[in-house]
Each structure stands twice: as C-alpha cells, then as structure tokens.
N, CA, C and O atoms as CSV, one atom per row, in Angstrom:
chain,resi,resn,atom,element,x,y,z
A,1,MET,N,N,-3.080,-16.342,-37.360
A,1,MET,CA,C,-1.848,-15.668,-37.009
A,1,MET,C,C,-1.822,-15.399,-35.507
A,1,MET,O,O,-2.797,-14.896,-34.948
A,2,GLN,N,N,-0.714,-15.731,-34.855
A,2,GLN,CA,C,-0.578,-15.572,-33.401
A,2,GLN,C,C,-0.140,-14.149,-33.053
A,2,GLN,O,O,0.712,-13.568,-33.723
A,3,LYS,N,N,-0.743,-13.594,-31.983
A,3,LYS,CA,C,-0.357,-12.264,-31.509
A,3,LYS,C,C,1.058,-12.296,-30.961
A,3,LYS,O,O,1.466,-13.269,-30.328
A,4,SER,N,N,1.803,-11.230,-31.206
A,4,SER,CA,C,3.131,-11.104,-30.622
A,4,SER,C,C,2.993,-10.750,-29.141
A,4,SER,O,O,2.153,-9.934,-28.761
A,5,LYS,N,N,3.822,-11.367,-28.324
A,5,LYS,CA,C,3.763,-11.095,-26.894
A,5,LYS,C,C,4.578,-9.868,-26.518
A,5,LYS,O,O,4.468,-9.374,-25.396
A,6,THR,N,N,5.384,-9.376,-27.426
A,6,THR,CA,C,6.185,-8.191,-27.161
A,6,THR,C,C,6.080,-7.233,-28.336
A,6,THR,O,O,5.660,-7.595,-29.435
A,7,ILE,N,N,6.473,-6.009,-28.064
A,7,ILE,CA,C,6.540,-4.994,-29.108
A,7,ILE,C,C,7.858,-4.259,-28.937
A,7,ILE,O,O,8.304,-4.029,-27.813
A,8,ASN,N,N,8.473,-3.897,-30.031
A,8,ASN,CA,C,9.751,-3.204,-30.004
A,8,ASN,C,C,9.532,-1.768,-30.439
A,8,ASN,O,O,9.054,-1.509,-31.543
A,9,VAL,N,N,9.887,-0.828,-29.558
A,9,VAL,CA,C,9.784,0.592,-29.875
A,9,VAL,C,C,11.149,1.211,-29.661
A,9,VAL,O,O,11.667,1.216,-28.545
A,10,ASP,N,N,11.723,1.723,-30.710
A,10,ASP,CA,C,13.045,2.344,-30.660
A,10,ASP,C,C,14.076,1.446,-29.977
A,10,ASP,O,O,14.897,1.914,-29.188
A,11,GLY,N,N,14.022,0.171,-30.286
A,11,GLY,CA,C,15.012,-0.758,-29.759
A,11,GLY,C,C,14.738,-1.265,-28.350
A,11,GLY,O,O,15.565,-1.983,-27.789
A,12,VAL,N,N,13.586,-0.904,-27.760
A,12,VAL,CA,C,13.232,-1.357,-26.416
A,12,VAL,C,C,12.076,-2.343,-26.538
A,12,VAL,O,O,11.060,-2.040,-27.163
A,13,GLU,N,N,12.235,-3.537,-25.932
A,13,GLU,CA,C,11.186,-4.554,-25.952
A,13,GLU,C,C,10.190,-4.293,-24.833
A,13,GLU,O,O,10.587,-4.102,-23.683
A,14,TYR,N,N,8.904,-4.284,-25.154
A,14,TYR,CA,C,7.842,-4.123,-24.182
A,14,TYR,C,C,6.947,-5.355,-24.236
A,14,TYR,O,O,6.706,-5.916,-25.304
A,15,ILE,N,N,6.457,-5.769,-23.064
A,15,ILE,CA,C,5.542,-6.896,-22.982
A,15,ILE,C,C,4.120,-6.355,-22.988
A,15,ILE,O,O,3.807,-5.385,-22.298
A,16,ARG,N,N,3.267,-6.994,-23.773
A,16,ARG,CA,C,1.864,-6.582,-23.818
A,16,ARG,C,C,1.252,-6.720,-22.430
A,16,ARG,O,O,1.503,-7.712,-21.745
A,17,ALA,N,N,0.457,-5.749,-22.004
A,17,ALA,CA,C,-0.164,-5.770,-20.672
A,17,ALA,C,C,-1.030,-7.007,-20.470
A,17,ALA,O,O,-1.063,-7.568,-19.374
A,18,ASP,N,N,-1.729,-7.435,-21.511
A,18,ASP,CA,C,-2.591,-8.602,-21.371
A,18,ASP,C,C,-1.815,-9.919,-21.338
A,18,ASP,O,O,-2.408,-10.980,-21.139
A,19,GLU,N,N,-0.507,-9.863,-21.529
A,19,GLU,CA,C,0.347,-11.048,-21.462
A,19,GLU,C,C,1.123,-11.121,-20.151
A,19,GLU,O,O,1.797,-12.115,-19.881
A,20,MET,N,N,1.028,-10.073,-19.338
A,20,MET,CA,C,1.813,-10.024,-18.107
A,20,MET,C,C,1.137,-10.819,-17.006
A,20,MET,O,O,-0.073,-10.718,-16.801
A,21,THR,N,N,1.921,-11.597,-16.314
A,21,THR,CA,C,1.467,-12.275,-15.114
A,21,THR,C,C,2.575,-12.173,-14.091
A,21,THR,O,O,3.746,-12.392,-14.402
A,22,VAL,N,N,2.206,-11.843,-12.890
A,22,VAL,CA,C,3.175,-11.725,-11.812
A,22,VAL,C,C,2.762,-12.699,-10.726
A,22,VAL,O,O,1.648,-12.609,-10.210
A,23,PRO,N,N,3.642,-13.635,-10.366
A,23,PRO,CA,C,3.300,-14.560,-9.289
A,23,PRO,C,C,2.973,-13.796,-8.006
A,23,PRO,O,O,3.566,-12.754,-7.725
A,24,ALA,N,N,2.028,-14.324,-7.236
A,24,ALA,CA,C,1.578,-13.658,-6.008
A,24,ALA,C,C,2.729,-13.359,-5.062
A,24,ALA,O,O,2.719,-12.326,-4.393
A,25,ASP,N,N,3.727,-14.243,-4.990
A,25,ASP,CA,C,4.834,-14.022,-4.064
A,25,ASP,C,C,5.769,-12.910,-4.518
A,25,ASP,O,O,6.650,-12.507,-3.758
A,26,GLU,N,N,5.602,-12.409,-5.726
A,26,GLU,CA,C,6.418,-11.297,-6.205
A,26,GLU,C,C,5.681,-9.964,-6.122
A,26,GLU,O,O,6.234,-8.929,-6.495
A,27,MET,N,N,4.445,-9.975,-5.640
A,27,MET,CA,C,3.649,-8.757,-5.564
A,27,MET,C,C,4.018,-7.881,-4.380
A,27,MET,O,O,3.652,-6.706,-4.351
A,28,THR,N,N,4.724,-8.414,-3.418
A,28,THR,CA,C,5.113,-7.635,-2.255
A,28,THR,C,C,6.620,-7.674,-2.089
A,28,THR,O,O,7.294,-8.554,-2.624
A,29,VAL,N,N,7.135,-6.723,-1.350
A,29,VAL,CA,C,8.562,-6.641,-1.085
A,29,VAL,C,C,8.905,-7.664,0.004
A,29,VAL,O,O,8.210,-7.722,1.018
A,30,PRO,N,N,9.955,-8.468,-0.178
A,30,PRO,CA,C,10.314,-9.458,0.847
A,30,PRO,C,C,10.523,-8.816,2.216
A,30,PRO,O,O,11.064,-7.715,2.322
A,31,ALA,N,N,10.089,-9.516,3.257
A,31,ALA,CA,C,10.150,-8.994,4.622
A,31,ALA,C,C,11.563,-8.611,5.031
A,31,ALA,O,O,11.743,-7.650,5.778
A,32,VAL,N,N,12.557,-9.332,4.565
A,32,VAL,CA,C,13.939,-9.033,4.953
A,32,VAL,C,C,14.334,-7.609,4.535
A,32,VAL,O,O,15.124,-6.960,5.220
A,33,GLU,N,N,13.788,-7.125,3.414
A,33,GLU,CA,C,14.087,-5.767,2.963
A,33,GLU,C,C,13.322,-4.714,3.774
A,33,GLU,O,O,13.688,-3.539,3.765
A,34,LEU,N,N,12.286,-5.125,4.457
A,34,LEU,CA,C,11.452,-4.184,5.193
A,34,LEU,C,C,11.872,-4.018,6.644
A,34,LEU,O,O,11.383,-3.117,7.325
A,35,ASP,N,N,12.765,-4.864,7.128
A,35,ASP,CA,C,13.165,-4.833,8.533
A,35,ASP,C,C,13.629,-3.460,9.008
A,35,ASP,O,O,13.383,-3.084,10.154
A,36,SER,N,N,14.287,-2.722,8.146
A,36,SER,CA,C,14.831,-1.430,8.560
A,36,SER,C,C,13.889,-0.263,8.259
A,36,SER,O,O,14.235,0.889,8.517
A,37,LYS,N,N,12.714,-0.548,7.721
A,37,LYS,CA,C,11.795,0.520,7.337
A,37,LYS,C,C,10.690,0.698,8.375
A,37,LYS,O,O,10.259,-0.260,9.016
A,38,GLU,N,N,10.245,1.930,8.525
A,38,GLU,CA,C,9.191,2.264,9.485
A,38,GLU,C,C,7.816,2.064,8.844
A,38,GLU,O,O,7.589,2.456,7.699
A,39,TYR,N,N,6.909,1.451,9.595
A,39,TYR,CA,C,5.532,1.281,9.134
A,39,TYR,C,C,4.759,2.524,9.541
A,39,TYR,O,O,4.782,2.921,10.706
A,40,VAL,N,N,4.069,3.143,8.575
A,40,VAL,CA,C,3.410,4.430,8.821
A,40,VAL,C,C,2.013,4.451,8.202
A,40,VAL,O,O,1.661,3.612,7.373
A,41,ILE,N,N,1.245,5.427,8.630
A,41,ILE,CA,C,0.007,5.794,7.965
A,41,ILE,C,C,0.274,7.148,7.317
A,41,ILE,O,O,0.792,8.064,7.956
A,42,CYS,N,N,-0.086,7.261,6.049
A,42,CYS,CA,C,0.116,8.506,5.309
A,42,CYS,C,C,-1.243,9.002,4.826
A,42,CYS,O,O,-1.962,8.304,4.110
A,43,ARG,N,N,-1.576,10.224,5.235
A,43,ARG,CA,C,-2.811,10.855,4.762
A,43,ARG,C,C,-2.443,11.799,3.636
A,43,ARG,O,O,-1.538,12.622,3.770
A,44,ALA,N,N,-3.145,11.674,2.535
A,44,ALA,CA,C,-2.895,12.520,1.373
A,44,ALA,C,C,-4.032,13.515,1.210
A,44,ALA,O,O,-5.133,13.306,1.720
A,45,ASP,N,N,-3.760,14.578,0.507
A,45,ASP,CA,C,-4.739,15.643,0.349
A,45,ASP,C,C,-5.939,15.204,-0.480
A,45,ASP,O,O,-7.080,15.496,-0.123
A,46,ARG,N,N,-5.687,14.501,-1.589
A,46,ARG,CA,C,-6.785,14.109,-2.474
A,46,ARG,C,C,-6.859,12.610,-2.737
A,46,ARG,O,O,-7.873,12.129,-3.244
A,47,THR,N,N,-5.824,11.871,-2.409
A,47,THR,CA,C,-5.801,10.456,-2.788
A,47,THR,C,C,-6.119,9.498,-1.660
A,47,THR,O,O,-6.106,8.285,-1.872
A,48,GLY,N,N,-6.402,9.995,-0.477
A,48,GLY,CA,C,-6.842,9.123,0.601
A,48,GLY,C,C,-5.788,8.831,1.650
A,48,GLY,O,O,-4.854,9.606,1.857
A,49,VAL,N,N,-5.961,7.698,2.304
A,49,VAL,CA,C,-5.114,7.294,3.424
A,49,VAL,C,C,-4.511,5.932,3.110
A,49,VAL,O,O,-5.197,5.038,2.613
A,50,PHE,N,N,-3.221,5.780,3.404
A,50,PHE,CA,C,-2.504,4.541,3.121
A,50,PHE,C,C,-1.710,4.122,4.348
A,50,PHE,O,O,-1.291,4.969,5.137
A,51,ALA,N,N,-1.502,2.821,4.511
A,51,ALA,CA,C,-0.601,2.289,5.528
A,51,ALA,C,C,0.427,1.440,4.813
A,51,ALA,O,O,0.083,0.632,3.950
A,52,GLY,N,N,1.705,1.624,5.175
A,52,GLY,CA,C,2.760,0.842,4.541
A,52,GLY,C,C,4.116,1.222,5.092
A,52,GLY,O,O,4.233,2.040,6.004
A,53,TYR,N,N,5.135,0.610,4.520
A,53,TYR,CA,C,6.516,0.862,4.945
A,53,TYR,C,C,7.066,2.069,4.195
A,53,TYR,O,O,7.032,2.120,2.965
A,54,LEU,N,N,7.572,3.034,4.947
A,54,LEU,CA,C,8.077,4.270,4.357
A,54,LEU,C,C,9.402,4.015,3.651
A,54,LEU,O,O,10.418,3.734,4.287
A,55,GLU,N,N,9.372,4.118,2.338
A,55,GLU,CA,C,10.576,3.952,1.521
A,55,GLU,C,C,11.305,5.282,1.384
A,55,GLU,O,O,12.524,5.354,1.542
A,56,SER,N,N,10.535,6.348,1.084
A,56,SER,CA,C,11.167,7.658,0.914
A,56,SER,C,C,10.125,8.759,1.016
A,56,SER,O,O,8.922,8.545,0.864
A,57,ARG,N,N,10.657,9.960,1.283
A,57,ARG,CA,C,9.816,11.161,1.315
A,57,ARG,C,C,10.623,12.308,0.738
A,57,ARG,O,O,11.772,12.526,1.121
A,58,ASN,N,N,10.012,13.042,-0.187
A,58,ASN,CA,C,10.636,14.219,-0.780
A,58,ASN,C,C,9.533,15.267,-0.910
A,58,ASN,O,O,8.743,15.233,-1.853
A,59,GLY,N,N,9.485,16.201,0.048
A,59,GLY,CA,C,8.389,17.161,0.073
A,59,GLY,C,C,7.085,16.423,0.303
A,59,GLY,O,O,6.959,15.673,1.271
A,60,GLN,N,N,6.118,16.626,-0.571
A,60,GLN,CA,C,4.832,15.943,-0.440
A,60,GLN,C,C,4.806,14.592,-1.146
A,60,GLN,O,O,3.793,13.895,-1.100
A,61,GLU,N,N,5.891,14.214,-1.790
A,61,GLU,CA,C,5.950,12.920,-2.466
A,61,GLU,C,C,6.457,11.853,-1.498
A,61,GLU,O,O,7.562,11.955,-0.964
A,62,VAL,N,N,5.641,10.838,-1.283
A,62,VAL,CA,C,5.960,9.754,-0.354
A,62,VAL,C,C,5.834,8.432,-1.096
A,62,VAL,O,O,4.858,8.203,-1.810
A,63,VAL,N,N,6.822,7.566,-0.926
A,63,VAL,CA,C,6.762,6.226,-1.503
A,63,VAL,C,C,6.610,5.231,-0.355
A,63,VAL,O,O,7.420,5.208,0.572
A,64,LEU,N,N,5.561,4.410,-0.431
A,64,LEU,CA,C,5.317,3.365,0.557
A,64,LEU,C,C,5.448,2.007,-0.116
A,64,LEU,O,O,5.089,1.839,-1.281
A,65,LEU,N,N,5.968,1.041,0.636
A,65,LEU,CA,C,6.075,-0.340,0.173
A,65,LEU,C,C,5.050,-1.190,0.906
A,65,LEU,O,O,4.687,-0.899,2.046
A,66,ASN,N,N,4.586,-2.244,0.241
A,66,ASN,CA,C,3.593,-3.158,0.824
A,66,ASN,C,C,2.480,-2.350,1.493
A,66,ASN,O,O,2.221,-2.488,2.689
A,67,ALA,N,N,1.844,-1.523,0.710
A,67,ALA,CA,C,0.884,-0.547,1.221
A,67,ALA,C,C,-0.557,-0.964,0.960
A,67,ALA,O,O,-0.875,-1.590,-0.051
A,68,ARG,N,N,-1.415,-0.598,1.903
A,68,ARG,CA,C,-2.857,-0.781,1.755
A,68,ARG,C,C,-3.537,0.574,1.859
A,68,ARG,O,O,-3.163,1.410,2.682
A,69,ARG,N,N,-4.529,0.780,1.025
A,69,ARG,CA,C,-5.366,1.978,1.144
A,69,ARG,C,C,-6.344,1.721,2.291
A,69,ARG,O,O,-6.982,0.669,2.339
A,70,LEU,N,N,-6.462,2.660,3.194
A,70,LEU,CA,C,-7.403,2.543,4.305
A,70,LEU,C,C,-8.654,3.318,3.886
A,70,LEU,O,O,-8.802,4.498,4.203
A,71,TRP,N,N,-9.542,2.644,3.176
A,71,TRP,CA,C,-10.680,3.309,2.561
A,71,TRP,C,C,-11.752,3.657,3.581
A,71,TRP,O,O,-12.345,4.734,3.519
A,72,TYR,N,N,-12.005,2.747,4.522
A,72,TYR,CA,C,-12.999,2.990,5.562
A,72,TYR,C,C,-12.590,2.194,6.791
A,72,TYR,O,O,-12.262,1.012,6.688
A,73,TRP,N,N,-12.608,2.839,7.954
A,73,TRP,CA,C,-12.279,2.111,9.181
A,73,TRP,C,C,-13.351,2.337,10.222
A,73,TRP,O,O,-14.073,3.333,10.205
A,74,SER,N,N,-13.430,1.377,11.133
A,74,SER,CA,C,-14.429,1.424,12.199
A,74,SER,C,C,-13.741,1.066,13.509
A,74,SER,O,O,-12.963,0.114,13.573
A,75,GLY,N,N,-14.029,1.826,14.538
A,75,GLY,CA,C,-13.449,1.526,15.841
A,75,GLY,C,C,-12.200,2.320,16.146
A,75,GLY,O,O,-11.412,1.931,17.008
A,76,ALA,N,N,-12.005,3.430,15.449
A,76,ALA,CA,C,-10.937,4.386,15.769
A,76,ALA,C,C,-11.493,5.768,15.434
A,76,ALA,O,O,-12.015,5.985,14.341
A,77,ALA,N,N,-11.379,6.690,16.371
A,77,ALA,CA,C,-11.976,8.012,16.202
A,77,ALA,C,C,-11.241,8.877,15.186
A,77,ALA,O,O,-11.831,9.779,14.590
A,78,SER,N,N,-9.945,8.600,14.986
A,78,SER,CA,C,-9.136,9.432,14.103
A,78,SER,C,C,-7.949,8.615,13.617
A,78,SER,O,O,-7.723,7.494,14.073
A,79,LEU,N,N,-7.206,9.180,12.700
A,79,LEU,CA,C,-5.981,8.504,12.252
A,79,LEU,C,C,-4.972,8.418,13.387
A,79,LEU,O,O,-4.190,7.470,13.449
A,80,SER,N,N,-4.980,9.382,14.270
A,80,SER,CA,C,-4.073,9.336,15.420
A,80,SER,C,C,-4.357,8.099,16.269
A,80,SER,O,O,-3.437,7.369,16.636
A,81,GLN,N,N,-5.634,7.865,16.581
A,81,GLN,CA,C,-5.983,6.677,17.355
A,81,GLN,C,C,-5.706,5.406,16.556
A,81,GLN,O,O,-5.222,4.416,17.104
A,82,LEU,N,N,-6.013,5.435,15.265
A,82,LEU,CA,C,-5.756,4.275,14.415
A,82,LEU,C,C,-4.275,3.917,14.414
A,82,LEU,O,O,-3.930,2.735,14.424
A,83,SER,N,N,-3.394,4.912,14.403
A,83,SER,CA,C,-1.952,4.649,14.369
A,83,SER,C,C,-1.420,4.103,15.692
A,83,SER,O,O,-0.365,3.469,15.721
A,84,VAL,N,N,-2.139,4.344,16.783
A,84,VAL,CA,C,-1.710,3.874,18.111
A,84,VAL,C,C,-2.409,2.573,18.498
A,84,VAL,O,O,-1.759,1.616,18.921
A,85,ASP,N,N,-3.740,2.538,18.353
A,85,ASP,CA,C,-4.541,1.409,18.835
A,85,ASP,C,C,-4.997,0.450,17.750
A,85,ASP,O,O,-5.365,-0.685,18.051
A,86,GLY,N,N,-4.981,0.878,16.503
A,86,GLY,CA,C,-5.558,0.060,15.443
A,86,GLY,C,C,-7.064,0.227,15.422
A,86,GLY,O,O,-7.600,1.201,15.949
A,87,VAL,N,N,-7.744,-0.734,14.806
A,87,VAL,CA,C,-9.205,-0.660,14.698
A,87,VAL,C,C,-9.846,-1.625,15.688
A,87,VAL,O,O,-9.333,-2.719,15.924
A,88,ALA,N,N,-10.966,-1.213,16.260
A,88,ALA,CA,C,-11.683,-2.065,17.210
A,88,ALA,C,C,-12.641,-3.010,16.498
A,88,ALA,O,O,-13.024,-4.041,17.051
A,89,ASN,N,N,-13.028,-2.663,15.275
A,89,ASN,CA,C,-14.011,-3.451,14.532
A,89,ASN,C,C,-13.453,-3.862,13.157
A,89,ASN,O,O,-13.928,-3.362,12.138
A,90,PRO,N,N,-12.468,-4.749,13.110
A,90,PRO,CA,C,-11.840,-5.084,11.828
A,90,PRO,C,C,-12.810,-5.633,10.784
A,90,PRO,O,O,-12.592,-5.441,9.588
A,91,SER,N,N,-13.866,-6.305,11.207
A,91,SER,CA,C,-14.811,-6.873,10.234
A,91,SER,C,C,-15.654,-5.791,9.554
A,91,SER,O,O,-16.284,-6.055,8.530
A,92,ASP,N,N,-15.671,-4.584,10.109
A,92,ASP,CA,C,-16.426,-3.486,9.513
A,92,ASP,C,C,-15.557,-2.555,8.665
A,92,ASP,O,O,-16.067,-1.585,8.104
A,93,CYS,N,N,-14.259,-2.832,8.564
A,93,CYS,CA,C,-13.343,-1.967,7.818
A,93,CYS,C,C,-13.289,-2.364,6.346
A,93,CYS,O,O,-13.587,-3.501,5.979
A,94,LYS,N,N,-12.903,-1.400,5.516
A,94,LYS,CA,C,-12.753,-1.641,4.083
A,94,LYS,C,C,-11.333,-1.235,3.683
A,94,LYS,O,O,-11.064,-0.074,3.375
A,95,PHE,N,N,-10.431,-2.222,3.696
A,95,PHE,CA,C,-9.044,-2.025,3.291
A,95,PHE,C,C,-8.789,-2.945,2.096
A,95,PHE,O,O,-8.739,-4.163,2.269
A,96,PRO,N,N,-8.625,-2.397,0.889
A,96,PRO,CA,C,-8.343,-3.242,-0.274
A,96,PRO,C,C,-6.993,-3.964,-0.142
A,96,PRO,O,O,-6.297,-3.849,0.867
A,97,CYS,N,N,-6.656,-4.702,-1.190
A,97,CYS,CA,C,-5.437,-5.503,-1.181
A,97,CYS,C,C,-4.179,-4.641,-1.065
A,97,CYS,O,O,-4.182,-3.448,-1.368
A,98,GLU,N,N,-3.127,-5.279,-0.623
A,98,GLU,CA,C,-1.805,-4.650,-0.509
A,98,GLU,C,C,-1.176,-4.560,-1.898
A,98,GLU,O,O,-1.296,-5.483,-2.704
A,99,VAL,N,N,-0.505,-3.442,-2.168
A,99,VAL,CA,C,0.265,-3.296,-3.405
A,99,VAL,C,C,1.742,-3.184,-3.045
A,99,VAL,O,O,2.087,-2.716,-1.960
A,100,SER,N,N,2.603,-3.608,-3.943
A,100,SER,CA,C,4.026,-3.633,-3.624
A,100,SER,C,C,4.604,-2.240,-3.413
A,100,SER,O,O,5.504,-2.059,-2.593
A,101,THR,N,N,4.094,-1.259,-4.144
A,101,THR,CA,C,4.581,0.112,-3.977
A,101,THR,C,C,3.505,1.101,-4.407
A,101,THR,O,O,2.734,0.834,-5.329
A,102,VAL,N,N,3.463,2.231,-3.736
A,102,VAL,CA,C,2.577,3.316,-4.132
A,102,VAL,C,C,3.344,4.622,-3.941
A,102,VAL,O,O,4.008,4.826,-2.925
A,103,THR,N,N,3.241,5.490,-4.924
A,103,THR,CA,C,3.834,6.825,-4.827
A,103,THR,C,C,2.691,7.804,-4.610
A,103,THR,O,O,1.808,7.950,-5.456
A,104,ILE,N,N,2.722,8.462,-3.478
A,104,ILE,CA,C,1.692,9.426,-3.100
A,104,ILE,C,C,2.262,10.812,-3.368
A,104,ILE,O,O,3.297,11.176,-2.809
A,105,LEU,N,N,1.607,11.572,-4.204
A,105,LEU,CA,C,2.143,12.866,-4.630
A,105,LEU,C,C,1.633,14.040,-3.810
A,105,LEU,O,O,2.102,15.166,-3.975
A,106,ASP,N,N,0.667,13.781,-2.921
A,106,ASP,CA,C,0.053,14.888,-2.186
A,106,ASP,C,C,-0.047,14.601,-0.687
A,106,ASP,O,O,-1.073,14.881,-0.067
A,107,ALA,N,N,1.011,14.047,-0.110
A,107,ALA,CA,C,1.010,13.693,1.314
A,107,ALA,C,C,0.927,14.945,2.183
A,107,ALA,O,O,1.603,15.941,1.928
A,108,ILE,N,N,0.078,14.876,3.222
A,108,ILE,CA,C,-0.023,16.004,4.146
A,108,ILE,C,C,0.187,15.587,5.602
A,108,ILE,O,O,0.278,16.437,6.488
A,109,GLU,N,N,0.262,14.272,5.847
A,109,GLU,CA,C,0.469,13.807,7.218
A,109,GLU,C,C,1.061,12.402,7.183
A,109,GLU,O,O,0.616,11.550,6.414
A,110,ILE,N,N,2.065,12.170,8.021
A,110,ILE,CA,C,2.655,10.835,8.171
A,110,ILE,C,C,2.693,10.522,9.660
A,110,ILE,O,O,3.252,11.280,10.452
A,111,LEU,N,N,2.092,9.396,10.029
A,111,LEU,CA,C,2.031,8.993,11.433
A,111,LEU,C,C,2.760,7.665,11.625
A,111,LEU,O,O,2.533,6.727,10.861
A,112,PRO,N,N,3.630,7.569,12.631
A,112,PRO,CA,C,4.233,6.268,12.942
A,112,PRO,C,C,3.158,5.333,13.501
A,112,PRO,O,O,2.222,5.784,14.162
A,113,VAL,N,N,3.292,4.056,13.240
A,113,VAL,CA,C,2.289,3.074,13.649
A,113,VAL,C,C,2.897,2.121,14.669
A,113,VAL,O,O,3.997,1.607,14.464
A,114,THR,N,N,2.187,1.886,15.762
A,114,THR,CA,C,2.653,0.936,16.779
A,114,THR,C,C,2.485,-0.493,16.252
A,114,THR,O,O,1.754,-0.730,15.289
A,115,GLN,N,N,3.161,-1.423,16.886
A,115,GLN,CA,C,3.032,-2.824,16.497
A,115,GLN,C,C,1.585,-3.299,16.668
A,115,GLN,O,O,1.067,-4.047,15.838
A,116,LYS,N,N,0.942,-2.857,17.750
A,116,LYS,CA,C,-0.458,-3.215,17.995
A,116,LYS,C,C,-1.342,-2.760,16.829
A,116,LYS,O,O,-2.181,-3.520,16.345
A,117,ALA,N,N,-1.150,-1.532,16.388
A,117,ALA,CA,C,-1.961,-0.999,15.298
A,117,ALA,C,C,-1.625,-1.690,13.972
A,117,ALA,O,O,-2.516,-1.969,13.170
A,118,LYS,N,N,-0.344,-1.963,13.751
A,118,LYS,CA,C,0.071,-2.661,12.533
A,118,LYS,C,C,-0.589,-4.038,12.459
A,118,LYS,O,O,-1.100,-4.426,11.408
A,119,ASP,N,N,-0.581,-4.770,13.559
A,119,ASP,CA,C,-1.216,-6.092,13.604
A,119,ASP,C,C,-2.719,-5.974,13.346
A,119,ASP,O,O,-3.306,-6.824,12.678
A,120,SER,N,N,-3.329,-4.930,13.872
A,120,SER,CA,C,-4.757,-4.701,13.680
A,120,SER,C,C,-5.068,-4.440,12.209
A,120,SER,O,O,-6.023,-4.997,11.668
A,121,ILE,N,N,-4.275,-3.605,11.568
A,121,ILE,CA,C,-4.466,-3.299,10.146
A,121,ILE,C,C,-4.312,-4.583,9.324
A,121,ILE,O,O,-5.092,-4.839,8.407
A,122,ALA,N,N,-3.304,-5.380,9.661
A,122,ALA,CA,C,-3.060,-6.623,8.930
A,122,ALA,C,C,-4.195,-7.627,9.128
A,122,ALA,O,O,-4.407,-8.497,8.284
A,123,SER,N,N,-4.924,-7.511,10.240
A,123,SER,CA,C,-6.009,-8.469,10.525
A,123,SER,C,C,-7.273,-8.191,9.722
A,123,SER,O,O,-8.180,-9.023,9.683
A,124,VAL,N,N,-7.337,-7.037,9.086
A,124,VAL,CA,C,-8.532,-6.682,8.307
A,124,VAL,C,C,-8.514,-7.462,6.991
A,124,VAL,O,O,-7.549,-7.395,6.229
A,125,ALA,N,N,-9.581,-8.191,6.741
A,125,ALA,CA,C,-9.679,-8.963,5.494
A,125,ALA,C,C,-9.655,-8.031,4.297
A,125,ALA,O,O,-10.104,-6.888,4.380
A,126,VAL,N,N,-9.129,-8.524,3.179
A,126,VAL,CA,C,-9.078,-7.734,1.957
A,126,VAL,C,C,-10.500,-7.451,1.481
A,126,VAL,O,O,-11.306,-8.362,1.289
A,127,TRP,N,N,-10.782,-6.174,1.300
A,127,TRP,CA,C,-12.099,-5.754,0.810
A,127,TRP,C,C,-12.041,-5.619,-0.700
A,127,TRP,O,O,-11.132,-4.994,-1.246
A,128,LYS,N,N,-13.011,-6.206,-1.363
A,128,LYS,CA,C,-13.107,-6.058,-2.815
A,128,LYS,C,C,-14.545,-6.222,-3.240
A,128,LYS,O,O,-15.366,-6.768,-2.502
A,129,GLU,N,N,-14.846,-5.751,-4.422
A,129,GLU,CA,C,-16.205,-5.882,-4.948
A,129,GLU,C,C,-16.186,-6.766,-6.161
A,129,GLU,O,O,-17.231,-7.010,-6.763
C-alpha cells in the first residue's frame, strides 16, 4: 500500500513534511523584491545575531528576508564594526546557510549595514557540520 502524500484535516489539504521539496531557487526572495529593503544586522536577546533584509518591525518582533545567522565572526571587534567594515577574516567565520525568512521575537538592536560589510558577509562560505 502506497503512503498518501497529503492529509485532509477539516477540509484543508496538508502535504507530508517528508514529501516536501523546494527547489533551491525558491529558497530565497527574488532580488527584485529586495531592492527597496534595507540590509541590517539584528541582535536578539536569546536567539543570536542575524543579517538580512528588514521586512518589518513591530516592537521586539523583527522579520528578516534572505537572512543568515552570524554564529561566529572573526576580524571585527563588535557588531558595530561588523556592520560598517564587515569581517577581516571571512575564512574563520561561522555563518550558516541563508533562509528565506526568519521572525525574531526578541530583537534588542538593529544596525544598518554598509555595502562593504554586506559584501563581506556574503563572502563567508556557508558553515555546516
């Protein structure tokens, strides 16, 4: 007997998680939609540091598009320097893959990022284990 690829709950069709596949080109927001958005670094109280395009902010809730978690950086003394100069040692940084959207519920700082710093962040290879 073949497994059903969907399940119906109260008239709503759901796709099984193990059946979902998303093409790589659909994992990020198209650049044309990002042209009007500001690239920022957002520091959260408990969830870490992220860089991405600011979609919205409501109190401490921040939504970023095409965001990377900045887990470990080398060659910047602080987030302030990172947002202006980027990283001096990109090969020593640990920035996981970009996600299409992240909702941060505990934002405590948002810093605008210069083009130089944005290019530096983008130059860091995807870190994974």
